[in-house]
C-alpha positions, 0 to 999 in steps of 0.5 A: 470509559468516556475517554475511550469513547471520545477516542473512538468517536474521533477516529470515526469522525476523521475517517468520515471526513477523509472519505467525504474529502476523497469524493472531490479528489481526482487522480493524485499520481500516475500510480493511481491512474495506472491502478485504475486503468488496470482495473478498468481494462479488467472490467472491460473483459481482461479479467483473469490476466489483467492488462495495462495498455492492452498488454498482459500485466504481471508486475503485480499479482491480480487479486487487488484488481479482482477485489476492486472490480465491484467497486469500479462497477458500482462507481461506473453506475454513478459516474464516480469510478475514482471515488468508489475505488478509493472506498476499497482502501478506506474499508480495508482500514476499517476492517483492519481496526476490528482485527486489531481489536481481536488481536488485542483480546478485545481490550477496548482501551488498548485497541483505541490507543493503538488505532490513534497512534497508527492514524497519527502516522502521516504516511499511514493515514494518507493511504486511507483514500489512495487507489493502491495495494497497500491498505488491503495488503495491510489488512491481510497481514494483520488478519494473518497474525490474528489467525496465527494467534488463534492457532497458538491459543486453540491448536486447531488446524482450521486456524493453521489453514486459515493462516496459509490461506490468507498468506497465499491471498496476501501474496496475490496482492503484493507478491513476496513482501510478506516473506519479510515477516517469516524470519521475525516469526522464526526468531521469536519462536526460537528464542521463546522456544515456542514449539506451537509457533514453529509447528505452524511455520513448518506446517506441510499442509499449509505450505501446500495450500499456499503453493496451490493458491499462488502457482496456478495463476503464474503457471497458466500465465507462463504457458500462455505468455512465456517468461514475460510472467517472471521478467518484471519480478526478476529484473525490477523487484530482485535485480534493481530494488534489491541489488542495483539501486542503493538508497541509504541503509538508514532510510527505512529506520528514519522513516519509521522513526519520523512517523511515530516520533512523538511516541518514541519521544515519550518512551525516551522521557521514561527510559530510566524507568523502562530499563529499571522495570523492563521485566514488568513492562515488556510483556510476551505480547509487546515482545512479539509485536516488537519482533514483528516490526524490528526484524522486517525493518532491519531486513528491508534496510539491506535492500537497494531501492527503498519506498516508504510505503513498503513499511506500512504493513508493519506499522500496525505492530509498531502501534500495538507495541507502543500502546502496550509499552506507553500504557505502562509508563503513562496515564491512559487518559493522557495517552488517549487525549494526546494521541487524539490531538496528534491524529486530528492534527495529522488529518488536518495536515493531510487535508490542507496539503492536498487541498492546497494543490487540488485546484491546480491539479484539477485544472491541469488534469482537465486541460491535459485530457481536453487537449488529448481526447480529440486526438486520433491515432495517438502514439506514445514515445518511450514512456506511457502516460496512464492518465491518458490511457484511462480516459482514452478507453483503448490501448495506445501503441508505444514507440520504443526506437527513434527510427520508428518515431521519425517514420510516424512523425513524417507520416503526420501521426500524433505522438506524445512524449515527456521531452522535446524532440530535436528538429520538430515543433510540438503542436501542444505543450501540456503541463504535467498534472503530477510533477512540477515544472515538467511538461508533455509534448504533443507532436 
């Protein structure tokens, strides 16, 4: 039991260190600044329909923004809004850890091993202090599988309703990404002839609850703003990311493999034993976890544009699967010791990488904001800068065509653009805080 306690202690210490480290971090990307800006504008009055730069924001559903508002409010009191927004991600990971404990039937050793494996993933652990949707979406996905598990054990409709409730809430955080789990559940239920699971997946009252959760926000938005509500989803999420842009098919397969490569290597070393004793090693639970990440992984690989963070919601099931299999191939004490070392090295790598650029990042952000903050009646041309909007505390108009740009420049109105404009001399050339060798030009 001492080894388990050491592993748990290591997890707590690493999360605390990363929490303290995040206190000193400015915005790390435009994506973070954009999320924070949406939350800030919602806090300032645009609650039911969050806005970005004063315009209704329908690219992502609103639940993450709503959940982040109390954290922003507390942060505003202490003048540390960015840090407190990061706490939402950290708390989501901590709650997820407890749900994994419940999914594992309160098996302490397997829970700790699963979390150590999970936090050994560079991509997954690096999101523990990100201002982003992924950590809380992962929490809702894991919570949904726990509700599913409870329904299969008890057959109580309470857990079926709970499953569809979190499904609806998860949709209001991340949109349709959760749907990639459904084929996995159906395929598993079909091959295992699990009538209980099939009954849950086609539960009519549950689907009505799900629809009742997600439809009102979109319906009222459509009645108020028109088709713009669905424009980003149809154009970007469906048109571009699914069909137009084509990243390699193996992109997601490679990303998952690299994030858990030490553990796949351990399985490879015992592959002979694995095949010889597969009926004993592959339990019902391990096959269930396997289906929860392999099938979504394959389906996502058929999409066009690929982002590694879209895999994070299946990583807990990868960790659960690996812990189940490895614990039958190796000594548990060895596994916990190794995964603890790997998690510590992973955390150190994350801290060192961020720390190595922290001074330069802070300097560039301060210079950028200092030069821009004194500008009156600022305009953007073609591209919005979320960092500027966040610190300006008011919407900044976006110029979209060259004719309008020339009128503003001739009238002496300041315009911020991410490239040089022929025929005009910029007043300031500002280094982009987040992109190397990139500049913004103030005319």
